[in-house]
Every structure is written in structure tokens, then in C-alpha cells.
ChimeraX commands (.cxc) that place a marker at each C-alpha (Angstrom):
marker #1 position -15.42,18.98,-3.63 radius 0.5
marker #1 position -14.12,15.88,-5.39 radius 0.5
marker #1 position -13.66,14.92,-9.03 radius 0.5
marker #1 position -15.64,11.96,-10.31 radius 0.5
marker #1 position -13.49,8.89,-10.99 radius 0.5
marker #1 position -13.79,5.71,-13.03 radius 0.5
marker #1 position -10.79,3.67,-11.84 radius 0.5
marker #1 position -9.35,2.70,-8.44 radius 0.5
marker #1 position -5.78,1.84,-7.41 radius 0.5
marker #1 position -5.22,0.41,-3.94 radius 0.5
marker #1 position -2.04,0.20,-1.93 radius 0.5
marker #1 position -1.93,-3.12,-0.10 radius 0.5
marker #1 position 0.13,-3.19,3.10 radius 0.5
marker #1 position -1.72,-1.55,5.98 radius 0.5
marker #1 position -4.58,-0.59,3.67 radius 0.5
marker #1 position -6.15,-3.83,2.43 radius 0.5
marker #1 position -4.15,-6.22,4.62 radius 0.5
marker #1 position -2.90,-5.81,8.21 radius 0.5
marker #1 position 0.65,-6.51,7.05 radius 0.5
marker #1 position 2.10,-3.24,8.36 radius 0.5
marker #1 position 1.75,-4.56,11.89 radius 0.5
marker #1 position 3.36,-7.80,10.74 radius 0.5
marker #1 position 6.24,-5.82,9.20 radius 0.5
marker #1 position 6.71,-4.10,12.56 radius 0.5
marker #1 position 7.05,-7.47,14.27 radius 0.5
marker #1 position 9.44,-8.76,11.59 radius 0.5
marker #1 position 11.63,-5.64,11.62 radius 0.5
marker #1 position 11.79,-5.64,15.42 radius 0.5
marker #1 position 12.87,-9.28,15.28 radius 0.5
marker #1 position 15.69,-8.27,12.96 radius 0.5
marker #1 position 16.81,-5.17,14.87 radius 0.5
marker #1 position 16.68,-6.59,18.40 radius 0.5
marker #1 position 19.81,-8.82,18.12 radius 0.5
marker #1 position 21.81,-5.66,17.32 radius 0.5
marker #1 position 20.49,-3.77,20.33 radius 0.5
marker #1 position 18.38,-1.44,18.17 radius 0.5
marker #1 position 14.67,-0.57,18.17 radius 0.5
marker #1 position 12.47,-0.17,15.11 radius 0.5
marker #1 position 10.51,2.92,16.15 radius 0.5
marker #1 position 7.52,4.65,14.59 radius 0.5
marker #1 position 9.68,7.61,13.54 radius 0.5
marker #1 position 11.68,5.23,11.36 radius 0.5
marker #1 position 8.70,3.18,10.23 radius 0.5
marker #1 position 6.82,6.22,8.88 radius 0.5
marker #1 position 9.80,7.13,6.69 radius 0.5
marker #1 position 10.04,3.73,5.00 radius 0.5
marker #1 position 6.32,2.87,4.71 radius 0.5
marker #1 position 5.26,2.49,1.10 radius 0.5
marker #1 position 8.78,2.26,-0.31 radius 0.5
marker #1 position 10.11,-0.62,-2.34 radius 0.5
marker #1 position 11.14,-3.43,-0.01 radius 0.5
marker #1 position 14.81,-2.86,-0.86 radius 0.5
marker #1 position 14.58,0.91,-0.39 radius 0.5
marker #1 position 12.84,0.45,2.96 radius 0.5
marker #1 position 15.55,-1.97,4.02 radius 0.5
marker #1 position 18.27,0.51,3.06 radius 0.5
marker #1 position 16.59,3.27,5.04 radius 0.5
marker #1 position 16.28,1.18,8.23 radius 0.5
marker #1 position 19.86,-0.08,7.97 radius 0.5
marker #1 position 21.20,3.46,7.56 radius 0.5
marker #1 position 18.92,5.01,10.20 radius 0.5
marker #1 position 19.90,2.44,12.84 radius 0.5
marker #1 position 23.48,1.91,11.64 radius 0.5
marker #1 position 22.92,-1.85,11.44 radius 0.5
marker #1 position 25.85,-4.11,10.49 radius 0.5
marker #1 position 23.86,-5.62,7.62 radius 0.5
marker #1 position 23.77,-5.29,3.84 radius 0.5
marker #1 position 20.46,-4.87,2.02 radius 0.5
marker #1 position 20.82,-8.44,0.71 radius 0.5
marker #1 position 21.33,-9.77,4.25 radius 0.5
marker #1 position 18.30,-7.83,5.46 radius 0.5
marker #1 position 16.14,-9.18,2.63 radius 0.5
marker #1 position 17.32,-12.71,3.34 radius 0.5
marker #1 position 16.33,-12.42,7.01 radius 0.5
marker #1 position 12.98,-10.94,6.00 radius 0.5
marker #1 position 12.46,-13.81,3.57 radius 0.5
marker #1 position 12.93,-16.26,6.44 radius 0.5
marker #1 position 9.89,-14.74,8.16 radius 0.5
marker #1 position 7.62,-14.58,5.12 radius 0.5
marker #1 position 6.01,-17.98,5.44 radius 0.5
marker #1 position 5.70,-18.01,9.24 radius 0.5
marker #1 position 4.53,-14.42,9.67 radius 0.5
marker #1 position 3.07,-12.89,6.53 radius 0.5
marker #1 position 0.83,-15.82,5.64 radius 0.5
marker #1 position -1.15,-14.79,8.74 radius 0.5
marker #1 position -2.26,-11.55,7.01 radius 0.5
marker #1 position -5.92,-10.58,7.42 radius 0.5
marker #1 position -8.11,-8.19,5.45 radius 0.5
marker #1 position -8.55,-4.76,7.03 radius 0.5
marker #1 position -12.04,-3.63,8.15 radius 0.5
marker #1 position -14.20,-2.58,5.22 radius 0.5
marker #1 position -11.80,-3.91,2.55 radius 0.5
marker #1 position -13.82,-6.91,1.42 radius 0.5
marker #1 position -17.08,-4.94,1.35 radius 0.5
marker #1 position -15.60,-2.13,-0.74 radius 0.5
marker #1 position -13.83,-4.44,-3.19 radius 0.5
marker #1 position -16.96,-6.57,-3.68 radius 0.5
marker #1 position -19.11,-3.47,-4.17 radius 0.5
marker #1 position -16.81,-1.97,-6.80 radius 0.5
marker #1 position -16.49,-5.32,-8.58 radius 0.5
marker #1 position -20.28,-5.69,-8.74 radius 0.5
marker #1 position -20.40,-2.36,-10.59 radius 0.5
marker #1 position -17.49,-3.26,-12.92 radius 0.5
marker #1 position -15.20,-0.53,-11.63 radius 0.5
marker #1 position -11.62,-1.31,-12.81 radius 0.5
marker #1 position -9.30,-1.84,-9.83 radius 0.5
marker #1 position -5.55,-2.26,-9.54 radius 0.5
marker #1 position -2.90,-2.75,-6.86 radius 0.5
marker #1 position 0.24,-0.63,-6.45 radius 0.5
marker #1 position 2.40,-2.01,-3.65 radius 0.5
marker #1 position 6.02,-1.65,-2.58 radius 0.5
marker #1 position 6.08,-5.40,-1.97 radius 0.5
marker #1 position 8.10,-7.97,-3.89 radius 0.5
marker #1 position 6.25,-10.67,-5.85 radius 0.5
marker #1 position 7.38,-13.28,-3.32 radius 0.5
marker #1 position 6.07,-11.16,-0.45 radius 0.5
marker #1 position 2.79,-10.53,-2.26 radius 0.5
marker #1 position 2.19,-14.25,-2.75 radius 0.5
marker #1 position 2.87,-14.93,0.93 radius 0.5
marker #1 position 0.61,-12.15,2.16 radius 0.5
marker #1 position -2.29,-13.13,-0.10 radius 0.5
marker #1 position -2.06,-16.87,0.61 radius 0.5
marker #1 position -5.51,-17.00,2.21 radius 0.5
marker #1 position -7.05,-14.26,0.05 radius 0.5
marker #1 position -6.41,-15.50,-3.48 radius 0.5
marker #1 position -10.03,-15.07,-4.61 radius 0.5
marker #1 position -10.20,-11.47,-3.41 radius 0.5
marker #1 position -6.88,-10.48,-5.00 radius 0.5
marker #1 position -7.68,-12.21,-8.30 radius 0.5
marker #1 position -10.06,-9.29,-8.93 radius 0.5
marker #1 position -7.24,-6.76,-9.33 radius 0.5
marker #1 position -5.67,-5.91,-12.67 radius 0.5
marker #1 position -3.08,-4.52,-12.96 radius 0.5
marker #1 position -1.01,-5.58,-9.94 radius 0.5
marker #1 position 2.18,-3.50,-9.74 radius 0.5
marker #1 position 4.70,-4.83,-7.21 radius 0.5
marker #1 position 7.38,-2.18,-7.03 radius 0.5
marker #1 position 9.88,-4.40,-5.23 radius 0.5
marker #1 position 10.02,-6.72,-8.27 radius 0.5
marker #1 position 8.91,-4.47,-11.14 radius 0.5
marker #1 position 11.74,-3.26,-13.38 radius 0.5
marker #1 position 9.55,-0.52,-14.85 radius 0.5
marker #1 position 9.31,1.21,-11.46 radius 0.5
marker #1 position 12.57,3.12,-11.33 radius 0.5
marker #1 position 11.86,5.11,-8.15 radius 0.5
marker #1 position 9.63,4.02,-5.28 radius 0.5
marker #1 position 7.01,6.02,-3.41 radius 0.5
marker #1 position 6.94,9.03,-2.73 radius 0.5
marker #1 position 7.95,9.46,-6.40 radius 0.5
marker #1 position 5.13,9.25,-8.98 radius 0.5
marker #1 position 6.65,6.29,-10.86 radius 0.5
marker #1 position 4.66,3.54,-9.08 radius 0.5
marker #1 position 1.27,5.08,-9.83 radius 0.5
marker #1 position 2.25,6.18,-13.34 radius 0.5
marker #1 position 3.23,2.59,-14.14 radius 0.5
marker #1 position 0.01,1.26,-12.62 radius 0.5
marker #1 position -2.08,3.71,-14.67 radius 0.5
marker #1 position -0.29,2.74,-17.88 radius 0.5
marker #1 position -1.28,-0.90,-17.41 radius 0.5
marker #1 position -5.03,-0.37,-17.42 radius 0.5
marker #1 position -6.57,-1.19,-20.80 radius 0.5
marker #1 position -7.57,1.28,-22.07 radius 0.5
marker #1 position -5.33,3.73,-20.19 radius 0.5
marker #1 position -7.42,6.25,-18.21 radius 0.5
marker #1 position -6.49,9.85,-17.48 radius 0.5
marker #1 position -4.75,10.44,-14.15 radius 0.5
marker #1 position -7.64,12.61,-13.01 radius 0.5
marker #1 position -10.10,9.74,-13.38 radius 0.5
marker #1 position -8.19,7.54,-10.91 radius 0.5
marker #1 position -8.75,7.42,-7.15 radius 0.5
marker #1 position -5.88,6.09,-5.03 radius 0.5
marker #1 position -6.28,4.53,-1.57 radius 0.5
marker #1 position -3.22,4.76,0.68 radius 0.5
marker #1 position -2.23,4.45,4.33 radius 0.5
marker #1 position 1.28,5.96,4.28 radius 0.5
marker #1 position 2.54,9.53,3.77 radius 0.5
marker #1 position 4.97,8.27,1.10 radius 0.5
marker #1 position 2.10,6.63,-0.75 radius 0.5
marker #1 position -0.06,9.73,-0.56 radius 0.5
marker #1 position 2.74,11.87,-2.00 radius 0.5
marker #1 position 3.27,9.34,-4.78 radius 0.5
marker #1 position -0.39,9.39,-5.81 radius 0.5
marker #1 position -0.59,13.17,-5.70 radius 0.5
marker #1 position 2.64,13.51,-7.69 radius 0.5
marker #1 position 0.98,11.32,-10.33 radius 0.5
marker #1 position -1.92,13.84,-10.46 radius 0.5
marker #1 position -4.45,11.53,-8.82 radius 0.5
marker #1 position -6.85,12.07,-5.94 radius 0.5
marker #1 position -5.87,10.14,-2.82 radius 0.5
marker #1 position -7.98,8.80,0.03 radius 0.5
marker #1 position -5.79,8.19,3.07 radius 0.5
marker #1 position -6.59,5.68,5.80 radius 0.5
marker #1 position -3.65,6.28,8.16 radius 0.5
marker #1 position -2.56,4.26,11.12 radius 0.5
marker #1 position -3.54,6.12,14.33 radius 0.5
marker #1 position 0.18,6.45,15.16 radius 0.5
marker #1 position 0.84,8.66,12.13 radius 0.5
marker #1 position 0.95,12.34,13.17 radius 0.5
marker #1 position -1.91,14.48,11.88 radius 0.5
marker #1 position 0.43,16.86,10.04 radius 0.5
marker #1 position 1.51,13.96,7.80 radius 0.5
marker #1 position -2.06,13.37,6.62 radius 0.5
marker #1 position -2.91,16.84,5.35 radius 0.5
marker #1 position -1.81,16.38,1.72 radius 0.5
marker #1 position -4.45,13.76,0.95 radius 0.5
marker #1 position -7.76,14.51,-0.75 radius 0.5
marker #1 position -9.74,12.80,2.02 radius 0.5
marker #1 position -8.75,11.18,5.34 radius 0.5
marker #1 position -10.73,8.30,6.85 radius 0.5
marker #1 position -10.33,6.26,10.02 radius 0.5
marker #1 position -11.28,3.08,8.16 radius 0.5
marker #1 position -12.34,1.88,4.71 radius 0.5
marker #1 position -15.71,1.27,6.36 radius 0.5
marker #1 position -16.26,5.04,6.34 radius 0.5
marker #1 position -15.78,5.47,2.59 radius 0.5
marker #1 position -18.78,6.79,0.65 radius 0.5
marker #1 position -18.32,5.91,-3.04 radius 0.5
marker #1 position -20.85,8.51,-4.20 radius 0.5
marker #1 position -18.51,11.33,-3.10 radius 0.5
marker #1 position -16.37,10.49,-6.13 radius 0.5
marker #1 position -19.21,9.70,-8.52 radius 0.5
marker #1 position -19.10,5.95,-7.89 radius 0.5
marker #1 position -22.25,3.87,-7.29 radius 0.5
marker #1 position -23.36,4.15,-3.64 radius 0.5
marker #1 position -23.82,1.21,-1.33 radius 0.5
marker #1 position -27.34,-0.15,-1.28 radius 0.5
marker #1 position -29.24,0.85,1.85 radius 0.5
marker #1 position -29.95,-2.21,4.01 radius 0.5
marker link #1:1,2 radius 0.2
marker link #1:2,3 radius 0.2
marker link #1:3,4 radius 0.2
marker link #1:4,5 radius 0.2
marker link #1:5,6 radius 0.2
marker link #1:6,7 radius 0.2
marker link #1:7,8 radius 0.2
marker link #1:8,9 radius 0.2
marker link #1:9,10 radius 0.2
marker link #1:10,11 radius 0.2
marker link #1:11,12 radius 0.2
marker link #1:12,13 radius 0.2
marker link #1:13,14 radius 0.2
marker link #1:14,15 radius 0.2
marker link #1:15,16 radius 0.2
marker link #1:16,17 radius 0.2
marker link #1:17,18 radius 0.2
marker link #1:18,19 radius 0.2
marker link #1:19,20 radius 0.2
marker link #1:20,21 radius 0.2
marker link #1:21,22 radius 0.2
marker link #1:22,23 radius 0.2
marker link #1:23,24 radius 0.2
marker link #1:24,25 radius 0.2
marker link #1:25,26 radius 0.2
marker link #1:26,27 radius 0.2
marker link #1:27,28 radius 0.2
marker link #1:28,29 radius 0.2
marker link #1:29,30 radius 0.2
marker link #1:30,31 radius 0.2
marker link #1:31,32 radius 0.2
marker link #1:32,33 radius 0.2
marker link #1:33,34 radius 0.2
marker link #1:34,35 radius 0.2
marker link #1:35,36 radius 0.2
marker link #1:36,37 radius 0.2
marker link #1:37,38 radius 0.2
marker link #1:38,39 radius 0.2
marker link #1:39,40 radius 0.2
marker link #1:40,41 radius 0.2
marker link #1:41,42 radius 0.2
marker link #1:42,43 radius 0.2
marker link #1:43,44 radius 0.2
marker link #1:44,45 radius 0.2
marker link #1:45,46 radius 0.2
marker link #1:46,47 radius 0.2
marker link #1:47,48 radius 0.2
marker link #1:48,49 radius 0.2
marker link #1:49,50 radius 0.2
marker link #1:50,51 radius 0.2
marker link #1:51,52 radius 0.2
marker link #1:52,53 radius 0.2
marker link #1:53,54 radius 0.2
marker link #1:54,55 radius 0.2
marker link #1:55,56 radius 0.2
marker link #1:56,57 radius 0.2
marker link #1:57,58 radius 0.2
marker link #1:58,59 radius 0.2
marker link #1:59,60 radius 0.2
marker link #1:60,61 radius 0.2
marker link #1:61,62 radius 0.2
marker link #1:62,63 radius 0.2
marker link #1:63,64 radius 0.2
marker link #1:64,65 radius 0.2
marker link #1:65,66 radius 0.2
marker link #1:66,67 radius 0.2
marker link #1:67,68 radius 0.2
marker link #1:68,69 radius 0.2
marker link #1:69,70 radius 0.2
marker link #1:70,71 radius 0.2
marker link #1:71,72 radius 0.2
marker link #1:72,73 radius 0.2
marker link #1:73,74 radius 0.2
marker link #1:74,75 radius 0.2
marker link #1:75,76 radius 0.2
marker link #1:76,77 radius 0.2
marker link #1:77,78 radius 0.2
marker link #1:78,79 radius 0.2
marker link #1:79,80 radius 0.2
marker link #1:80,81 radius 0.2
marker link #1:81,82 radius 0.2
marker link #1:82,83 radius 0.2
marker link #1:83,84 radius 0.2
marker link #1:84,85 radius 0.2
marker link #1:85,86 radius 0.2
marker link #1:86,87 radius 0.2
marker link #1:87,88 radius 0.2
marker link #1:88,89 radius 0.2
marker link #1:89,90 radius 0.2
marker link #1:90,91 radius 0.2
marker link #1:91,92 radius 0.2
marker link #1:92,93 radius 0.2
marker link #1:93,94 radius 0.2
marker link #1:94,95 radius 0.2
marker link #1:95,96 radius 0.2
marker link #1:96,97 radius 0.2
marker link #1:97,98 radius 0.2
marker link #1:98,99 radius 0.2
marker link #1:99,100 radius 0.2
marker link #1:100,101 radius 0.2
marker link #1:101,102 radius 0.2
marker link #1:102,103 radius 0.2
marker link #1:103,104 radius 0.2
marker link #1:104,105 radius 0.2
marker link #1:105,106 radius 0.2
marker link #1:106,107 radius 0.2
marker link #1:107,108 radius 0.2
marker link #1:108,109 radius 0.2
marker link #1:109,110 radius 0.2
marker link #1:110,111 radius 0.2
marker link #1:111,112 radius 0.2
marker link #1:112,113 radius 0.2
marker link #1:113,114 radius 0.2
marker link #1:114,115 radius 0.2
marker link #1:115,116 radius 0.2
marker link #1:116,117 radius 0.2
marker link #1:117,118 radius 0.2
marker link #1:118,119 radius 0.2
marker link #1:119,120 radius 0.2
marker link #1:120,121 radius 0.2
marker link #1:121,122 radius 0.2
marker link #1:122,123 radius 0.2
marker link #1:123,124 radius 0.2
marker link #1:124,125 radius 0.2
marker link #1:125,126 radius 0.2
marker link #1:126,127 radius 0.2
marker link #1:127,128 radius 0.2
marker link #1:128,129 radius 0.2
marker link #1:129,130 radius 0.2
marker link #1:130,131 radius 0.2
marker link #1:131,132 radius 0.2
marker link #1:132,133 radius 0.2
marker link #1:133,134 radius 0.2
marker link #1:134,135 radius 0.2
marker link #1:135,136 radius 0.2
marker link #1:136,137 radius 0.2
marker link #1:137,138 radius 0.2
marker link #1:138,139 radius 0.2
marker link #1:139,140 radius 0.2
marker link #1:140,141 radius 0.2
marker link #1:141,142 radius 0.2
marker link #1:142,143 radius 0.2
marker link #1:143,144 radius 0.2
marker link #1:144,145 radius 0.2
marker link #1:145,146 radius 0.2
marker link #1:146,147 radius 0.2
marker link #1:147,148 radius 0.2
marker link #1:148,149 radius 0.2
marker link #1:149,150 radius 0.2
marker link #1:150,151 radius 0.2
marker link #1:151,152 radius 0.2
marker link #1:152,153 radius 0.2
marker link #1:153,154 radius 0.2
marker link #1:154,155 radius 0.2
marker link #1:155,156 radius 0.2
marker link #1:156,157 radius 0.2
marker link #1:157,158 radius 0.2
marker link #1:158,159 radius 0.2
marker link #1:159,160 radius 0.2
marker link #1:160,161 radius 0.2
marker link #1:161,162 radius 0.2
marker link #1:162,163 radius 0.2
marker link #1:163,164 radius 0.2
marker link #1:164,165 radius 0.2
marker link #1:165,166 radius 0.2
marker link #1:166,167 radius 0.2
marker link #1:167,168 radius 0.2
marker link #1:168,169 radius 0.2
marker link #1:169,170 radius 0.2
marker link #1:170,171 radius 0.2
marker link #1:171,172 radius 0.2
marker link #1:172,173 radius 0.2
marker link #1:173,174 radius 0.2
marker link #1:174,175 radius 0.2
marker link #1:175,176 radius 0.2
marker link #1:176,177 radius 0.2
marker link #1:177,178 radius 0.2
marker link #1:178,179 radius 0.2
marker link #1:179,180 radius 0.2
marker link #1:180,181 radius 0.2
marker link #1:181,182 radius 0.2
marker link #1:182,183 radius 0.2
marker link #1:183,184 radius 0.2
marker link #1:184,185 radius 0.2
marker link #1:185,186 radius 0.2
marker link #1:186,187 radius 0.2
marker link #1:187,188 radius 0.2
marker link #1:188,189 radius 0.2
marker link #1:189,190 radius 0.2
marker link #1:190,191 radius 0.2
marker link #1:191,192 radius 0.2
marker link #1:192,193 radius 0.2
marker link #1:193,194 radius 0.2
marker link #1:194,195 radius 0.2
marker link #1:195,196 radius 0.2
marker link #1:196,197 radius 0.2
marker link #1:197,198 radius 0.2
marker link #1:198,199 radius 0.2
marker link #1:199,200 radius 0.2
marker link #1:200,201 radius 0.2
marker link #1:201,202 radius 0.2
marker link #1:202,203 radius 0.2
marker link #1:203,204 radius 0.2
marker link #1:204,205 radius 0.2
marker link #1:205,206 radius 0.2
marker link #1:206,207 radius 0.2
marker link #1:207,208 radius 0.2
marker link #1:208,209 radius 0.2
marker link #1:209,210 radius 0.2
marker link #1:210,211 radius 0.2
marker link #1:211,212 radius 0.2
marker link #1:212,213 radius 0.2
marker link #1:213,214 radius 0.2
marker link #1:214,215 radius 0.2
marker link #1:215,216 radius 0.2
marker link #1:216,217 radius 0.2
marker link #1:217,218 radius 0.2
marker link #1:218,219 radius 0.2
marker link #1:219,220 radius 0.2
marker link #1:220,221 radius 0.2
marker link #1:221,222 radius 0.2
marker link #1:222,223 radius 0.2
marker link #1:223,224 radius 0.2
marker link #1:224,225 radius 0.2
marker link #1:225,226 radius 0.2
marker link #1:226,227 radius 0.2
marker link #1:227,228 radius 0.2
view
């Protein structure tokens, strides 16, 4: 059913780290003073986008009296206190360690800014040092359009050395925008969606899992986990 792959690109927020729930808290903190609620309908639309694009969407959707710069400044104020609490999602460390032990090239493609990335990975430096390339769309001038456009994953692919074919890359995503981005870049995509995401927004992915713990590498021609 699935094409064999040689390279992996991971999204980060909500996929490797529990930062999507932290974003929800932060965005609610910023919307509440204006009498507005950051709902799941809005969240789904901006998940995976560049930080600035996500900010613009929320501001427009809720008609907030803020500029994108003001929004980003308020978000920055919460980075150290909130996002440094980020924890690895279930199955993430096991999968990353397994792929590393078999020398599978792995990269990151995130909508985050570099500043946000550093805050979120504060307590996970060793784990994230494994990834190369790391494409942070919120700070990367080569990424002209954010997810769901293919630019983010095309840029990430181009930074592997040597550059692999798109068909030999497996993408891991948690958001509908991210899934569409990977597919538009001609890659297979494993989706690990939040339970709040409607089922009809998960159907475009190659494979849907409840958790990274369920992933079977051998389905895509990768070395299987050793039986314990």
C-alpha cells in the first residue's frame, strides 16, 4: 500500500511536542481581554501556518483590534513562561531514537519562528540536535508561502544532502494544513491528529494514527522495532 522511504520530515508543534495545547492557552490569554474566544474552528484553520500568517488569520476571524506585530509581541511575552514547559508527545522519543540508530536522515519543518523553536526545545536540546535540516517557516526567507502550500516541504527537501526525491520522503503531521502541504510536495504523509479535529479533515493523509506509538516503520520499508 505504501511506497518505501529513506528520509523523514517531522512537523513539530502538536506532533513531537505538546505545544499546540500551549498555543491554545496563549491565544486564549490574548483573546480574552477583547471579549473573544479562540475556538477549535479557528484553531484548525491556522494550525501549521507560519506564526505571522496564523496571527493574521486569528485577528481577522475574531475582528481583534490588534496588528500582527502587536499579536506577535504579546505572544513573545508568553514564550519563556509558557512554551519552555513543552513536553515530548507519546512515542516521539522512541521513534526518533530508533530512526537515528538506523541512520535514517530526519528533518524538521515547522511554522514556528526561530525564537519560538528555541523556547519550545529548551529542555529537549539533545533530542532536537539530531535533526538536519530544521526549517522554521516563521523565520525562513526561502519559505514564501506557509502550509498548506508545498513551499515548506520543498524547502526542507532541498536542504538534505544529497537531495532525495520527493517520493522517498515520509512526512509526519498533526494538522490538516500540514497534511495538504506535504501532499502538495508529492510526499506521503502520516497524520497524528488531535482528537478534536473532525474525521473529514483527516482523509487526505496516507495513514492516520492516534499516536506516534502506533507507527510501524516497516510499513514504509524502514527498519522495524526490535521485539522485546
